[in-house]
Structures are given as C-alpha cells and as structure tokens.
N, CA, C, O and the ligand as a Tripos MOL2 file, in Angstrom:
@<TRIPOS>MOLECULE
protein
  249   247    63     0     0
PROTEIN
NO_CHARGES

@<TRIPOS>ATOM
      1 N          72.3460   41.1700 -115.4360 N.3       1 MET1
      2 CA         73.6940   41.7350 -115.3210 C.3       1 MET1
      3 C          73.6280   43.2360 -115.0310 C.2       1 MET1
      4 O          73.9940   44.0540 -115.8760 O.2       1 MET1
      5 N          73.1730   43.5810 -113.8660 N.am      2 SER2
      6 CA         73.0800   44.9920 -113.5170 C.3       2 SER2
      7 C          73.8230   45.2530 -112.2180 C.2       2 SER2
      8 O          73.3270   45.9540 -111.3360 O.2       2 SER2
      9 N          75.0100   44.6860 -112.1080 N.am      3 THR3
     10 CA         75.7880   44.8570 -110.8870 C.3       3 THR3
     11 C          76.2130   46.3090 -110.7040 C.2       3 THR3
     12 O          76.4300   46.7490 -109.5750 O.2       3 THR3
     13 N          76.3360   47.0590 -111.7960 N.am      4 SER4
     14 CA         76.7670   48.4510 -111.6950 C.3       4 SER4
     15 C          75.7450   49.2860 -110.9540 C.2       4 SER4
     16 O          76.0630   50.3550 -110.4320 O.2       4 SER4
     17 N          74.5270   48.8020 -110.9070 N.am      5 ALA5
     18 CA         73.4710   49.5540 -110.2420 C.3       5 ALA5
     19 C          73.6180   49.5040 -108.7300 C.2       5 ALA5
     20 O          72.9560   50.2590 -108.0180 O.2       5 ALA5
     21 N          74.4780   48.6250 -108.2320 N.am      6 SER6
     22 CA         74.6220   48.4940 -106.7910 C.3       6 SER6
     23 C          75.4210   49.6420 -106.1980 C.2       6 SER6
     24 O          75.3370   49.9170 -105.0010 O.2       6 SER6
     25 N          76.1930   50.3070 -107.0370 N.am      7 LYS7
     26 CA         76.9910   51.4240 -106.5270 C.3       7 LYS7
     27 C          76.4640   52.7420 -107.0860 C.2       7 LYS7
     28 O          76.1390   52.8370 -108.2700 O.2       7 LYS7
     29 N          76.3810   53.7500 -106.2360 N.am      8 PRO8
     30 CA         75.8800   55.0520 -106.6790 C.3       8 PRO8
     31 C          76.9670   55.8850 -107.3350 C.2       8 PRO8
     32 O          78.1480   55.5380 -107.3070 O.2       8 PRO8
     33 N          76.5400   56.9830 -107.9200 N.am      9 CYS9
     34 CA         77.4730   57.9480 -108.4880 C.3       9 CYS9
     35 C          78.4010   58.4510 -107.3790 C.2       9 CYS9
     36 O          77.9180   58.8880 -106.3340 O.2       9 CYS9
     37 N          79.7200   58.4020 -107.5820 N.am     10 PRO10
     38 CA         80.6580   58.8250 -106.5400 C.3      10 PRO10
     39 C          80.6130   60.3200 -106.2610 C.2      10 PRO10
     40 O          81.1350   60.7800 -105.2460 O.2      10 PRO10
     41 N          80.0080   61.0610 -107.1370 N.am     11 ILE11
     42 CA         79.9640   62.5140 -106.9600 C.3      11 ILE11
     43 C          78.7560   62.9340 -106.1480 C.2      11 ILE11
     44 O          78.8890   63.6520 -105.1560 O.2      11 ILE11
     45 N          77.5660   62.4860 -106.5670 N.am     12 CYS12
     46 CA         76.3470   62.9810 -105.9220 C.3      12 CYS12
     47 C          75.5320   61.8590 -105.2840 C.2      12 CYS12
     48 O          74.4810   62.1100 -104.6950 O.2      12 CYS12
     49 N          76.0160   60.6240 -105.4000 N.am     13 ARG13
     50 CA         75.3660   59.4800 -104.7500 C.3      13 ARG13
     51 C          74.0250   59.1230 -105.3700 C.2      13 ARG13
     52 O          73.2470   58.3820 -104.7680 O.2      13 ARG13
     53 N          73.7450   59.6240 -106.5360 N.am     14 LYS14
     54 CA         72.5400   59.2110 -107.2240 C.3      14 LYS14
     55 C          72.8400   57.9440 -108.0140 C.2      14 LYS14
     56 O          74.0010   57.6250 -108.2700 O.2      14 LYS14
     57 N          71.7900   57.2240 -108.3990 N.am     15 PRO15
     58 CA         71.9960   56.0200 -109.2100 C.3      15 PRO15
     59 C          72.7830   56.3530 -110.4690 C.2      15 PRO15
     60 O          72.4460   57.2950 -111.1870 O.2      15 PRO15
     61 N          73.8140   55.5900 -110.7320 N.am     16 ARG16
     62 CA         74.6770   55.9060 -111.8710 C.3      16 ARG16
     63 C          74.0610   55.4410 -113.1770 C.2      16 ARG16
     64 O          73.1910   54.5710 -113.2060 O.2      16 ARG16
     65 N          74.5250   56.0310 -114.2320 N.am     17 SER17
     66 CA         74.0330   55.6960 -115.5550 C.3      17 SER17
     67 C          75.1040   54.9410 -116.3210 C.2      17 SER17
     68 O          76.2870   55.2760 -116.2530 O.2      17 SER17
     69 N          74.6810   53.9280 -117.0450 N.am     18 GLU18
     70 CA         75.6500   53.1700 -117.8350 C.3      18 GLU18
     71 C          76.3120   54.0560 -118.8800 C.2      18 GLU18
     72 O          77.4760   53.8680 -119.2330 O.2      18 GLU18
     73 N          75.5550   55.0110 -119.3570 N.am     19 GLN19
     74 CA         76.0750   55.8900 -120.4020 C.3      19 GLN19
     75 C          77.2460   56.7260 -119.9020 C.2      19 GLN19
     76 O          78.1840   57.0180 -120.6440 O.2      19 GLN19
     77 N          77.1710   57.1140 -118.6040 N.am     20 PHE20
     78 CA         78.1950   57.9940 -118.0610 C.3      20 PHE20
     79 C          78.9980   57.2870 -116.9720 C.2      20 PHE20
     80 O          79.5960   57.9270 -116.1070 O.2      20 PHE20
     81 N          79.0010   55.9640 -117.0320 N.am     21 HIS21
     82 CA         79.7200   55.1510 -116.0570 C.3      21 HIS21
     83 C          81.0780   55.7600 -115.7210 C.2      21 HIS21
     84 O          81.7810   56.1920 -116.6340 O.2      21 HIS21
     85 N          81.4780   55.8130 -114.4470 N.am     22 PRO22
     86 CA         80.6810   55.3430 -113.3040 C.3      22 PRO22
     87 C          79.8400   56.4510 -112.6760 C.2      22 PRO22
     88 O          79.4960   56.3820 -111.4960 O.2      22 PRO22
     89 N          79.5130   57.4590 -113.4570 N.am     23 PHE23
     90 CA         78.7580   58.5900 -112.9030 C.3      23 PHE23
     91 C          77.3090   58.5170 -113.3520 C.2      23 PHE23
     92 O          76.9190   57.6300 -114.1130 O.2      23 PHE23
     93 N          76.5190   59.4660 -112.8670 N.am     24 CYS24
     94 CA         75.1090   59.4360 -113.1870 C.3      24 CYS24
     95 C          74.8000   60.3260 -114.3920 C.2      24 CYS24
     96 O          73.7500   60.1950 -115.0220 O.2      24 CYS24
     97 N          75.7210   61.2250 -114.6970 N.am     25 SER25
     98 CA         75.4510   62.1820 -115.7570 C.3      25 SER25
     99 C          76.7510   62.8010 -116.2550 C.2      25 SER25
    100 O          77.8000   62.6750 -115.6230 O.2      25 SER25
    101 N          76.6620   63.4630 -117.3860 N.am     26 GLN26
    102 CA         77.8340   64.1480 -117.9130 C.3      26 GLN26
    103 C          78.3250   65.2210 -116.9360 C.2      26 GLN26
    104 O          79.5190   65.5020 -116.8310 O.2      26 GLN26
    105 N          77.3600   65.8060 -116.2300 N.am     27 ARG27
    106 CA         77.6980   66.8590 -115.2700 C.3      27 ARG27
    107 C          78.6450   66.3430 -114.1890 C.2      27 ARG27
    108 O          79.6490   66.9790 -113.8680 O.2      27 ARG27
    109 N          78.3090   65.1780 -113.6350 N.am     28 CYS28
    110 CA         79.1460   64.6250 -112.5790 C.3      28 CYS28
    111 C          80.4870   64.1690 -113.1460 C.2      28 CYS28
    112 O          81.5140   64.2610 -112.4730 O.2      28 CYS28
    113 N          80.4740   63.6890 -114.3590 N.am     29 LYS29
    114 CA         81.7140   63.2880 -115.0090 C.3      29 LYS29
    115 C          82.6450   64.4950 -115.1220 C.2      29 LYS29
    116 O          83.8420   64.4090 -114.8450 O.2      29 LYS29
    117 N          82.0690   65.6050 -115.5330 N.am     30 ASP30
    118 CA         82.8520   66.8320 -115.6600 C.3      30 ASP30
    119 C          83.3520   67.3120 -114.3060 C.2      30 ASP30
    120 O          84.4780   67.7910 -114.1660 O.2      30 ASP30
    121 N          82.4790   67.1680 -113.3130 N.am     31 ARG31
    122 CA         82.8680   67.6070 -111.9720 C.3      31 ARG31
    123 C          84.0620   66.8140 -111.4600 C.2      31 ARG31
    124 O          84.9690   67.3640 -110.8360 O.2      31 ARG31
    125 N          84.0450   65.5080 -111.7360 N.am     32 ASP32
    126 CA         85.1480   64.6790 -111.2730 C.3      32 ASP32
    127 C          86.4350   65.0860 -111.9660 C.2      32 ASP32
    128 O          87.4900   65.1670 -111.3370 O.2      32 ASP32
    129 N          86.3450   65.3410 -113.2620 N.am     33 LEU33
    130 CA         87.5140   65.7830 -114.0140 C.3      33 LEU33
    131 C          88.0350   67.1030 -113.4580 C.2      33 LEU33
    132 O          89.2340   67.2670 -113.2340 O.2      33 LEU33
    133 N          87.1280   68.0280 -113.2420 N.am     34 ALA34
    134 CA         87.5090   69.3410 -112.7320 C.3      34 ALA34
    135 C          88.1860   69.2120 -111.3750 C.2      34 ALA34
    136 O          89.1210   69.9440 -111.0500 O.2      34 ALA34
    137 N          87.6870   68.2610 -110.5930 N.am     35 ARG35
    138 CA         88.2750   68.0810 -109.2710 C.3      35 ARG35
    139 C          89.7220   67.6070 -109.3870 C.2      35 ARG35
    140 O          90.6030   68.0350 -108.6420 O.2      35 ARG35
    141 N          89.9340   66.7040 -110.3530 N.am     36 TRP36
    142 CA         91.2980   66.2140 -110.5630 C.3      36 TRP36
    143 C          92.2210   67.3600 -110.9590 C.2      36 TRP36
    144 O          93.3330   67.4860 -110.4450 O.2      36 TRP36
    145 N          91.7490   68.1820 -111.8700 N.am     37 PHE37
    146 CA         92.5830   69.2950 -112.3370 C.3      37 PHE37
    147 C          92.8520   70.2630 -111.2020 C.2      37 PHE37
    148 O          93.9810   70.7170 -111.0180 O.2      37 PHE37
    149 N          91.8020   70.5810 -110.4340 N.am     38 SER38
    150 CA         91.9650   71.5560 -109.3570 C.3      38 SER38
    151 C          92.9000   70.9990 -108.2920 C.2      38 SER38
    152 O          93.6410   71.7490 -107.6560 O.2      38 SER38
    153 N          92.8650   69.6850 -108.0990 N.am     39 ASP39
    154 CA         93.7560   69.0890 -107.1200 C.3      39 ASP39
    155 C          95.2090   69.2660 -107.5200 C.2      39 ASP39
    156 O          96.0540   69.6220 -106.6980 O.2      39 ASP39
    157 N          95.4930   69.0130 -108.7960 N.am     40 SER40
    158 CA         96.8740   69.1130 -109.2490 C.3      40 SER40
    159 C          97.3380   70.5590 -109.2430 C.2      40 SER40
    160 O          98.5090   70.8510 -108.9990 O.2      40 SER40
    161 N          96.3990   71.4620 -109.5170 N.am     41 TYR41
    162 CA         96.7560   72.8790 -109.5060 C.3      41 TYR41
    163 C          96.9230   73.3950 -108.0880 C.2      41 TYR41
    164 O          97.6460   74.3610 -107.8430 O.2      41 TYR41
    165 N          96.2370   72.7290 -107.1480 N.am     42 ALA42
    166 CA         96.2230   73.2230 -105.7770 C.3      42 ALA42
    167 C          97.5350   72.9330 -105.0580 C.2      42 ALA42
    168 O          97.8380   73.5470 -104.0350 O.2      42 ALA42
    169 N          98.3140   71.9930 -105.5990 N.am     43 VAL43
    170 CA         99.5830   71.6690 -104.9490 C.3      43 VAL43
    171 C         100.5140   72.8780 -105.0050 C.2      43 VAL43
    172 O         100.9790   73.2470 -106.0830 O.2      43 VAL43
    173 N         100.7870   73.4890 -103.8720 N.am     44 PRO44
    174 CA        101.5480   74.7450 -103.8470 C.3      44 PRO44
    175 C         103.0340   74.5340 -104.0610 C.2      44 PRO44
    176 O         103.7360   75.4580 -104.4720 O.2      44 PRO44
    177 N         103.5180   73.3480 -103.7920 N.am     45 GLY45
    178 CA        104.9460   73.1150 -103.9270 C.3      45 GLY45
    179 C         105.3630   71.9390 -103.0730 C.2      45 GLY45
    180 O         104.5350   71.0980 -102.7240 O.2      45 GLY45
    181 N         106.6230   71.8710 -102.7370 N.am     46 PRO46
    182 CA        107.0910   70.7610 -101.8890 C.3      46 PRO46
    183 C         106.4600   70.8340 -100.5140 C.2      46 PRO46
    184 O         106.0940   71.9120 -100.0460 O.2      46 PRO46
    185 N         106.3320   69.6780  -99.8630 N.am     47 PRO47
    186 CA        105.7270   69.6570  -98.5220 C.3      47 PRO47
    187 C         106.5920   70.3970  -97.5200 C.2      47 PRO47
    188 O         107.7320   70.7600  -97.8130 O.2      47 PRO47
    189 N         106.0520   70.6120  -96.3630 N.am     48 ALA48
    190 CA        106.7640   71.3460  -95.3220 C.3      48 ALA48
    191 C         108.0960   70.6740  -95.0040 C.2      48 ALA48
    192 O         108.2170   69.4490  -95.0190 O.2      48 ALA48
    193 N         109.0590   71.4840  -94.7250 N.am     49 ASP49
    194 CA        110.3900   70.9830  -94.3950 C.3      49 ASP49
    195 C         110.3180   70.1070  -93.1470 C.2      49 ASP49
    196 O         109.8650   70.5670  -92.0990 O.2      49 ASP49
    197 N         110.7610   68.8460  -93.2430 N.am     50 PRO50
    198 CA        110.6830   67.9200  -92.0930 C.3      50 PRO50
    199 C         111.3700   68.4780  -90.8600 C.2      50 PRO50
    200 O         110.9210   68.2610  -89.7340 O.2      50 PRO50
    201 N         112.4620   69.1970  -91.0790 N.am     51 GLU51
    202 CA        113.1900   69.7440  -89.9340 C.3      51 GLU51
    203 C         112.3590   70.8010  -89.2220 C.2      51 GLU51
    204 O         112.3830   70.9100  -87.9960 O.2      51 GLU51
    205 N         111.6310   71.5710  -90.0050 N.am     52 VAL52
    206 CA        110.7730   72.5970  -89.4070 C.3      52 VAL52
    207 C         109.6730   71.9360  -88.5990 C.2      52 VAL52
    208 O         109.3410   72.3730  -87.4980 O.2      52 VAL52
    209 N         109.1090   70.8640  -89.1700 N.am     53 VAL53
    210 CA        108.0440   70.1540  -88.4800 C.3      53 VAL53
    211 C         108.5690   69.5350  -87.1870 C.2      53 VAL53
    212 O         107.9020   69.5770  -86.1530 O.2      53 VAL53
    213 N         109.7800   68.9560  -87.2570 N.am     54 ALA54
    214 CA        110.3560   68.2810  -86.0960 C.3      54 ALA54
    215 C         110.6860   69.2830  -84.9860 C.2      54 ALA54
    216 O         110.6620   68.9420  -83.8030 O.2      54 ALA54
    217 N         110.9870   70.4970  -85.3760 N.am     55 SER55
    218 CA        111.3550   71.4920  -84.3580 C.3      55 SER55
    219 C         110.1430   72.0010  -83.6050 C.2      55 SER55
    220 O         110.2610   72.5810  -82.5260 O.2      55 SER55
    221 N         108.9680   71.7740  -84.1920 N.am     56 ASN56
    222 CA        107.7420   72.1890  -83.4980 C.3      56 ASN56
    223 C         107.3720   71.1590  -82.4390 C.2      56 ASN56
    224 O         107.5580   69.9610  -82.6470 O.2      56 ASN56
    225 N         106.8640   71.6060  -81.3350 N.am     57 ASP57
    226 CA        106.4790   70.7030  -80.2700 C.3      57 ASP57
    227 C         105.0370   70.2830  -80.4550 C.2      57 ASP57
    228 O         104.1190   71.0020  -80.0580 O.2      57 ASP57
    229 N         104.8300   69.1050  -81.0660 N.am     58 TRP58
    230 CA        103.4740   68.6190  -81.3340 C.3      58 TRP58
    231 C         103.0100   67.6830  -80.2230 C.2      58 TRP58
    232 O         101.8760   67.2030  -80.2560 O.2      58 TRP58
    233 N         103.8570   67.4180  -79.2510 N.am     59 GLY59
    234 CA        103.4660   66.5510  -78.1490 C.3      59 GLY59
    235 C         103.4580   65.0800  -78.5210 C.2      59 GLY59
    236 O         102.9700   64.2450  -77.7590 O.2      59 GLY59
    237 N         104.0080   64.7520  -79.7140 N.am     60 GLU60
    238 CA        103.9970   63.3680  -80.1480 C.3      60 GLU60
    239 C         105.2550   62.6250  -79.6640 C.2      60 GLU60
    240 O         105.2370   61.4090  -79.4740 O.2      60 GLU60
    241 N         106.3130   63.3630  -79.4760 N.am     61 GLN61
    242 CA        107.5570   62.7240  -79.0740 C.3      61 GLN61
    243 C         107.5700   62.4120  -77.5930 C.2      61 GLN61
    244 O         106.8300   63.0140  -76.8150 O.2      61 GLN61
    245 N         108.4030   61.4770  -77.2100 N.am     62 ASP62
    246 CA        108.4900   61.0760  -75.8260 C.3      62 ASP62
    247 C         109.3210   62.0770  -75.0320 C.2      62 ASP62
    248 O         109.5100   61.9060  -73.8270 O.2      62 ASP62
    249 ZN         76.0920   62.1440 -110.0730 Zn       63 ZN63
@<TRIPOS>BOND
     1     1     2 1
     2     2     3 1
     3     3     4 2
     4     3     5 am
     5     5     6 1
     6     6     7 1
     7     7     8 2
     8     7     9 am
     9     9    10 1
    10    10    11 1
    11    11    12 2
    12    11    13 am
    13    13    14 1
    14    14    15 1
    15    15    16 2
    16    15    17 am
    17    17    18 1
    18    18    19 1
    19    19    20 2
    20    19    21 am
    21    21    22 1
    22    22    23 1
    23    23    24 2
    24    23    25 am
    25    25    26 1
    26    26    27 1
    27    27    28 2
    28    27    29 am
    29    29    30 1
    30    30    31 1
    31    31    32 2
    32    31    33 am
    33    33    34 1
    34    34    35 1
    35    35    36 2
    36    35    37 am
    37    37    38 1
    38    38    39 1
    39    39    40 2
    40    39    41 am
    41    41    42 1
    42    42    43 1
    43    43    44 2
    44    43    45 am
    45    45    46 1
    46    46    47 1
    47    47    48 2
    48    47    49 am
    49    49    50 1
    50    50    51 1
    51    51    52 2
    52    51    53 am
    53    53    54 1
    54    54    55 1
    55    55    56 2
    56    55    57 am
    57    57    58 1
    58    58    59 1
    59    59    60 2
    60    59    61 am
    61    61    62 1
    62    62    63 1
    63    63    64 2
    64    63    65 am
    65    65    66 1
    66    66    67 1
    67    67    68 2
    68    67    69 am
    69    69    70 1
    70    70    71 1
    71    71    72 2
    72    71    73 am
    73    73    74 1
    74    74    75 1
    75    75    76 2
    76    75    77 am
    77    77    78 1
    78    78    79 1
    79    79    80 2
    80    79    81 am
    81    81    82 1
    82    82    83 1
    83    83    84 2
    84    83    85 am
    85    85    86 1
    86    86    87 1
    87    87    88 2
    88    87    89 am
    89    89    90 1
    90    90    91 1
    91    91    92 2
    92    91    93 am
    93    93    94 1
    94    94    95 1
    95    95    96 2
    96    95    97 am
    97    97    98 1
    98    98    99 1
    99    99   100 2
   100    99   101 am
   101   101   102 1
   102   102   103 1
   103   103   104 2
   104   103   105 am
   105   105   106 1
   106   106   107 1
   107   107   108 2
   108   107   109 am
   109   109   110 1
   110   110   111 1
   111   111   112 2
   112   111   113 am
   113   113   114 1
   114   114   115 1
   115   115   116 2
   116   115   117 am
   117   117   118 1
   118   118   119 1
   119   119   120 2
   120   119   121 am
   121   121   122 1
   122   122   123 1
   123   123   124 2
   124   123   125 am
   125   125   126 1
   126   126   127 1
   127   127   128 2
   128   127   129 am
   129   129   130 1
   130   130   131 1
   131   131   132 2
   132   131   133 am
   133   133   134 1
   134   134   135 1
   135   135   136 2
   136   135   137 am
   137   137   138 1
   138   138   139 1
   139   139   140 2
   140   139   141 am
   141   141   142 1
   142   142   143 1
   143   143   144 2
   144   143   145 am
   145   145   146 1
   146   146   147 1
   147   147   148 2
   148   147   149 am
   149   149   150 1
   150   150   151 1
   151   151   152 2
   152   151   153 am
   153   153   154 1
   154   154   155 1
   155   155   156 2
   156   155   157 am
   157   157   158 1
   158   158   159 1
   159   159   160 2
   160   159   161 am
   161   161   162 1
   162   162   163 1
   163   163   164 2
   164   163   165 am
   165   165   166 1
   166   166   167 1
   167   167   168 2
   168   167   169 am
   169   169   170 1
   170   170   171 1
   171   171   172 2
   172   171   173 am
   173   173   174 1
   174   174   175 1
   175   175   176 2
   176   175   177 am
   177   177   178 1
   178   178   179 1
   179   179   180 2
   180   179   181 am
   181   181   182 1
   182   182   183 1
   183   183   184 2
   184   183   185 am
   185   185   186 1
   186   186   187 1
   187   187   188 2
   188   187   189 am
   189   189   190 1
   190   190   191 1
   191   191   192 2
   192   191   193 am
   193   193   194 1
   194   194   195 1
   195   195   196 2
   196   195   197 am
   197   197   198 1
   198   198   199 1
   199   199   200 2
   200   199   201 am
   201   201   202 1
   202   202   203 1
   203   203   204 2
   204   203   205 am
   205   205   206 1
   206   206   207 1
   207   207   208 2
   208   207   209 am
   209   209   210 1
   210   210   211 1
   211   211   212 2
   212   211   213 am
   213   213   214 1
   214   214   215 1
   215   215   216 2
   216   215   217 am
   217   217   218 1
   218   218   219 1
   219   219   220 2
   220   219   221 am
   221   221   222 1
   222   222   223 1
   223   223   224 2
   224   223   225 am
   225   225   226 1
   226   226   227 1
   227   227   228 2
   228   227   229 am
   229   229   230 1
   230   230   231 1
   231   231   232 2
   232   231   233 am
   233   233   234 1
   234   234   235 1
   235   235   236 2
   236   235   237 am
   237   237   238 1
   238   238   239 1
   239   239   240 2
   240   239   241 am
   241   241   242 1
   242   242   243 1
   243   243   244 2
   244   243   245 am
   245   245   246 1
   246   246   247 1
   247   247   248 2
@<TRIPOS>SUBSTRUCTURE
     1 MET1         2 RESIDUE 1 A MET
     2 SER2         6 RESIDUE 1 A SER
     3 THR3        10 RESIDUE 1 A THR
     4 SER4        14 RESIDUE 1 A SER
     5 ALA5        18 RESIDUE 1 A ALA
     6 SER6        22 RESIDUE 1 A SER
     7 LYS7        26 RESIDUE 1 A LYS
     8 PRO8        30 RESIDUE 1 A PRO
     9 CYS9        34 RESIDUE 1 A CYS
    10 PRO10       38 RESIDUE 1 A PRO
    11 ILE11       42 RESIDUE 1 A ILE
    12 CYS12       46 RESIDUE 1 A CYS
    13 ARG13       50 RESIDUE 1 A ARG
    14 LYS14       54 RESIDUE 1 A LYS
    15 PRO15       58 RESIDUE 1 A PRO
    16 ARG16       62 RESIDUE 1 A ARG
    17 SER17       66 RESIDUE 1 A SER
    18 GLU18       70 RESIDUE 1 A GLU
    19 GLN19       74 RESIDUE 1 A GLN
    20 PHE20       78 RESIDUE 1 A PHE
    21 HIS21       82 RESIDUE 1 A HIS
    22 PRO22       86 RESIDUE 1 A PRO
    23 PHE23       90 RESIDUE 1 A PHE
    24 CYS24       94 RESIDUE 1 A CYS
    25 SER25       98 RESIDUE 1 A SER
    26 GLN26      102 RESIDUE 1 A GLN
    27 ARG27      106 RESIDUE 1 A ARG
    28 CYS28      110 RESIDUE 1 A CYS
    29 LYS29      114 RESIDUE 1 A LYS
    30 ASP30      118 RESIDUE 1 A ASP
    31 ARG31      122 RESIDUE 1 A ARG
    32 ASP32      126 RESIDUE 1 A ASP
    33 LEU33      130 RESIDUE 1 A LEU
    34 ALA34      134 RESIDUE 1 A ALA
    35 ARG35      138 RESIDUE 1 A ARG
    36 TRP36      142 RESIDUE 1 A TRP
    37 PHE37      146 RESIDUE 1 A PHE
    38 SER38      150 RESIDUE 1 A SER
    39 ASP39      154 RESIDUE 1 A ASP
    40 SER40      158 RESIDUE 1 A SER
    41 TYR41      162 RESIDUE 1 A TYR
    42 ALA42      166 RESIDUE 1 A ALA
    43 VAL43      170 RESIDUE 1 A VAL
    44 PRO44      174 RESIDUE 1 A PRO
    45 GLY45      178 RESIDUE 1 A GLY
    46 PRO46      182 RESIDUE 1 A PRO
    47 PRO47      186 RESIDUE 1 A PRO
    48 ALA48      190 RESIDUE 1 A ALA
    49 ASP49      194 RESIDUE 1 A ASP
    50 PRO50      198 RESIDUE 1 A PRO
    51 GLU51      202 RESIDUE 1 A GLU
    52 VAL52      206 RESIDUE 1 A VAL
    53 VAL53      210 RESIDUE 1 A VAL
    54 ALA54      214 RESIDUE 1 A ALA
    55 SER55      218 RESIDUE 1 A SER
    56 ASN56      222 RESIDUE 1 A ASN
    57 ASP57      226 RESIDUE 1 A ASP
    58 TRP58      230 RESIDUE 1 A TRP
    59 GLY59      234 RESIDUE 1 A GLY
    60 GLU60      238 RESIDUE 1 A GLU
    61 GLN61      242 RESIDUE 1 A GLN
    62 ASP62      246 RESIDUE 1 A ASP
    63 ZN63       249 GROUP 0 **** ****
C-alpha cells in the first residue's frame, strides 16, 4: 500500500514523505502555506472594470 509514492511533492517534485503528506518535508509544507497566504494578500482589489476592458481594442471582437 504505497500508492502515495507514485506522486511527488507538489512543491519541489521530490519523493513525498508520509509524515508530511502530501509534501516531502515540513519546509515544503510551510512553503505551500506561505504561498496560500501570499496569494490572498496579493489580491489588490476588484478585477478590472469590464467596461474599461471592453473599450480597449484587443482585436478579439469582430
Ligand atoms: Zn518538497
């Protein structure tokens, strides 16, 4: 029963450890957490105004 060994650590692609599943180490576990936090902090606000985007000529419209 070692199916978990078929997938690598999602952070560094090294063989994962059962102890730190699904990562290979506490370090990668922390990195993943930090990435989640930084992602949520990185959101500057609401997305670009659709009207502003539509007024730009992106060459997508007919
Ligand atoms: Zn790792």
